[in-house]
C-alpha positions as CSV (number, residue, x, y, z in Angstrom):
1,X,0.0,0.0,0.0
2,X,1.4,3.4,-1.0
3,X,1.9,5.8,1.8
4,X,0.0,9.1,1.6
5,X,2.3,11.9,0.5
6,X,2.8,14.6,3.1
7,X,1.3,18.1,2.9
8,X,4.2,20.3,2.0
9,X,3.9,24.0,2.7
10,X,6.5,26.3,1.0
11,X,7.0,29.8,2.2
12,X,8.8,31.8,-0.5
13,X,10.6,35.1,-0.3
14,X,12.5,37.4,-2.6
15,X,15.4,35.0,-2.9
16,X,13.5,32.6,-5.1
17,X,12.9,35.3,-7.7
18,X,16.3,36.8,-8.0
19,X,17.2,34.3,-10.8
20,X,14.3,35.8,-12.7
21,X,15.9,39.2,-12.5
22,X,13.8,40.6,-9.7
23,X,16.0,42.4,-7.1
24,X,16.2,41.2,-3.5
25,X,15.3,43.8,-0.9
26,X,16.8,42.7,2.4
27,X,19.8,40.6,1.4
28,X,23.4,41.8,1.6
29,X,23.0,43.5,-1.8
30,X,19.3,44.2,-1.4
31,X,17.6,47.4,-2.4
32,X,16.8,48.6,1.1
33,X,20.5,48.3,2.1
34,X,21.7,50.0,-1.0
35,X,19.1,52.8,-0.9
36,X,17.3,53.1,2.5
37,X,15.3,56.0,1.0
38,X,13.7,53.5,-1.4
39,X,11.7,52.0,1.4
40,X,9.6,55.2,1.5
41,X,8.3,54.3,-2.0
42,X,6.5,51.3,-0.6
43,X,5.4,52.8,2.8
44,X,1.7,53.6,2.8
45,X,1.9,56.8,4.8
46,X,4.6,58.4,2.7
47,X,3.0,57.2,-0.5
48,X,-0.4,58.7,0.3
49,X,0.9,62.0,1.7
50,X,3.6,62.9,-0.9
51,X,2.9,63.0,-4.7
52,X,6.7,63.0,-5.3
53,X,7.0,59.7,-3.5
54,X,4.2,58.3,-5.7
55,X,5.9,59.6,-8.9
56,X,9.2,58.0,-7.8
57,X,7.4,54.8,-6.9
58,X,5.8,54.5,-10.3
59,X,9.2,55.0,-12.0
60,X,10.7,52.4,-9.7
61,X,8.1,49.9,-10.9
62,X,8.8,50.7,-14.5
63,X,12.5,50.2,-13.9
64,X,12.3,46.9,-12.1
65,X,10.5,45.3,-15.0
66,X,8.7,42.7,-12.7
67,X,5.9,42.2,-15.3
68,X,8.5,41.0,-17.8
69,X,10.1,38.5,-15.5
70,X,9.6,34.8,-16.1
71,X,9.7,31.8,-13.7
72,X,13.0,30.1,-13.0
73,X,14.1,26.7,-11.9
74,X,12.9,27.2,-8.4
75,X,9.4,28.0,-9.4
76,X,9.3,25.2,-11.9
77,X,10.5,22.7,-9.2
78,X,7.5,23.5,-7.1
79,X,5.2,23.0,-10.0
80,X,6.7,19.6,-10.6
81,X,6.2,18.7,-7.0
82,X,2.5,19.7,-7.2
83,X,2.0,17.8,-10.5
84,X,3.5,14.6,-9.0
85,X,0.5,14.4,-6.8
86,X,2.0,15.7,-3.6
87,X,-0.3,18.1,-1.7
88,X,1.4,21.5,-2.0
89,X,0.5,25.0,-0.7
90,X,2.7,28.0,-1.4
91,X,2.6,30.9,1.0
92,X,4.5,33.6,-0.7
93,X,5.8,37.0,0.5
94,X,6.5,37.8,-3.1
95,X,4.2,40.0,-5.2
96,X,5.5,39.0,-8.6
97,X,2.9,36.3,-9.5
98,X,5.7,34.0,-10.8
99,X,4.3,30.9,-9.1
100,X,1.1,31.1,-11.0
101,X,2.9,32.0,-14.2
102,X,5.0,28.8,-13.8
103,X,1.8,26.8,-13.7
104,X,0.8,26.4,-10.1
105,X,-3.0,26.6,-9.6
106,X,-4.2,29.9,-8.2
107,X,-6.0,28.1,-5.3
108,X,-2.7,26.7,-4.1
109,X,-0.9,30.0,-3.8
110,X,-1.6,32.4,-0.9
111,X,-0.1,35.8,-1.7
112,X,0.5,37.2,1.7
113,X,1.7,40.6,0.5
114,X,-0.7,41.0,-2.4
115,X,0.1,41.2,-6.1
116,X,2.0,43.8,-8.2
117,X,0.1,42.7,-11.3
118,X,-2.9,44.8,-10.3
119,X,-3.5,48.3,-9.0
120,X,-6.2,49.4,-6.6
121,X,-7.9,52.7,-6.0
122,X,-7.5,53.8,-2.4
123,X,-10.9,55.6,-2.5
124,X,-13.3,53.4,-4.4
125,X,-11.3,50.2,-4.3
126,X,-11.7,49.5,-8.1
127,X,-9.0,47.2,-9.4
128,X,-7.3,47.3,-12.8
129,X,-4.1,46.0,-14.4
130,X,-0.7,47.2,-13.5
131,X,0.4,47.0,-17.1
132,X,-2.3,49.6,-18.0
133,X,-1.2,51.9,-15.2
134,X,2.5,51.7,-16.3
135,X,1.4,52.5,-19.9
136,X,-0.2,55.7,-18.6
137,X,3.1,56.5,-16.7
138,X,5.1,55.9,-19.9
139,X,2.8,58.1,-21.8
140,X,3.5,61.1,-19.5
141,X,1.1,60.7,-16.5
142,X,3.6,60.5,-13.6
143,X,1.0,59.9,-10.9
144,X,-2.0,58.2,-12.6
145,X,-5.3,58.6,-10.7
146,X,-8.3,56.2,-10.7
147,X,-10.2,56.6,-14.0
148,X,-13.5,56.0,-12.2
149,X,-13.3,58.4,-9.2
150,X,-10.0,60.2,-9.4
151,X,-8.6,58.6,-6.2
152,X,-5.0,57.7,-5.6
153,X,-3.9,54.5,-7.3
154,X,-1.5,52.1,-5.6
155,X,-0.2,48.7,-6.4
156,X,-2.4,45.9,-5.0
157,X,0.4,45.0,-2.6
158,X,0.6,45.3,1.1
159,X,2.8,48.3,1.7
160,X,4.7,48.9,4.9
161,X,2.1,50.3,7.4
162,X,-0.7,48.2,6.0
163,X,-2.2,45.1,7.5
164,X,-2.2,41.8,5.7
165,X,-5.6,40.5,4.4
166,X,-7.0,38.7,7.4
167,X,-8.6,36.0,5.3
168,X,-5.3,35.2,3.4
169,X,-3.3,35.2,6.7
170,X,-5.9,33.0,8.3
171,X,-5.6,30.4,5.5
172,X,-1.8,30.6,5.7
173,X,-2.0,29.9,9.5
174,X,-4.2,26.9,8.9
175,X,-1.8,25.5,6.3
176,X,1.2,26.0,8.7
177,X,-0.6,24.1,11.4
178,X,-1.7,21.3,9.2
179,X,1.5,20.6,7.1
180,X,3.9,17.8,7.7
181,X,6.8,19.6,5.9
182,X,7.4,23.4,6.0
183,X,10.1,24.7,3.6
184,X,11.1,28.4,3.9
185,X,12.9,29.4,0.6
186,X,14.7,32.7,-0.1
187,X,13.3,34.6,2.9
188,X,15.1,36.3,5.7
189,X,12.3,35.2,8.1
190,X,12.3,38.6,9.7
191,X,9.2,40.2,8.2
192,X,6.2,39.4,10.4
193,X,3.6,38.0,10.6
194,X,4.7,35.9,7.6
195,X,8.0,34.9,9.3
196,X,6.2,33.5,12.3
197,X,4.5,30.8,10.1
198,X,7.8,28.9,10.2
199,X,7.8,28.7,14.0
200,X,4.0,27.9,14.0
201,X,4.6,24.9,11.7
202,X,7.4,23.6,13.8
203,X,5.3,24.0,17.0
204,X,2.7,21.7,15.3
205,X,5.2,19.0,14.5
206,X,6.2,19.9,10.9
207,X,9.7,19.2,9.6
208,X,11.2,22.6,9.1
209,X,13.7,23.2,6.3
210,X,15.3,26.6,5.6
211,X,16.8,27.3,2.2
212,X,18.5,30.7,2.3
213,X,21.9,32.2,1.5
214,X,22.1,34.1,4.8
215,X,21.3,33.0,8.4
216,X,17.7,33.4,9.6
217,X,16.3,33.6,13.1
218,X,14.7,30.2,12.6
219,X,17.9,28.3,11.6
220,X,18.3,26.8,15.1
221,X,14.8,25.4,15.1
222,X,15.2,24.0,11.6
223,X,15.6,20.2,10.9
224,X,17.7,21.2,7.9
225,X,19.4,24.3,6.7
226,X,20.5,24.7,3.0
227,X,22.8,27.5,1.9
228,X,23.4,26.4,-1.7
229,X,21.9,28.5,-4.6
230,X,18.1,28.1,-4.7
231,X,18.0,27.3,-8.4
232,X,20.1,24.2,-7.8
233,X,19.2,23.2,-4.2
234,X,15.4,23.5,-4.4
235,X,14.8,21.1,-7.3
236,X,17.0,18.5,-5.6
237,X,15.3,19.0,-2.2
238,X,11.8,18.8,-3.6
239,X,12.4,15.6,-5.4
240,X,12.5,13.9,-2.0
241,X,8.8,14.7,-1.5
242,X,7.5,13.9,-5.0
243,X,4.6,11.4,-4.9
244,X,5.6,8.0,-6.1
245,X,2.0,6.7,-6.2
246,X,2.1,6.7,-10.1
247,X,5.0,4.3,-10.1
């Protein structure tokens, strides 16, 4: 009789997307370390109060080219794991949408910090596409307003100073409590409440694996710590958990 495959929860941070050309934020060469002022561009209070911050924020989003990024070997390894029949849930701190672009079903991805692929009006809450907003910026509108009500537009991401969606966080907590394996990939595990999911999983008996170039606060609690590059290490790691029920 084939053993039931374990529920694998994978918490992903910026480190999994660097191979796709998306810059890290908190690593040794991260954006916040190189330019501390850049953090203002994604801080809600500054963004709402200062049109210049909003203009710089839109230009930053044009420059990073996130919408042009494509999934890499790390994202693809997670999709292979899911397609093998192993129950997988991705809890991501990333806003790039690359897990879904790689082929992971939407329902299996919890975007803890929202998505950069949409924008939302802070007044009427209408959503529209980020690509459309960036086209307006490129055409000469440095701080595009909502076309419905004229309110301030912002990326549909959780900025510093904003709370996470309680429904998304609640689902992530349930997954962390229920999983048998919890893998934290490319995350410093310092941004809460997302980082606390690793400890929560361990408290409920999950095997905790940390895959990150730099030390994290949860390394001492981990059953395994991997320092190798994610694009090489993650595919090898996840092959251990692929379902063999089809063989």
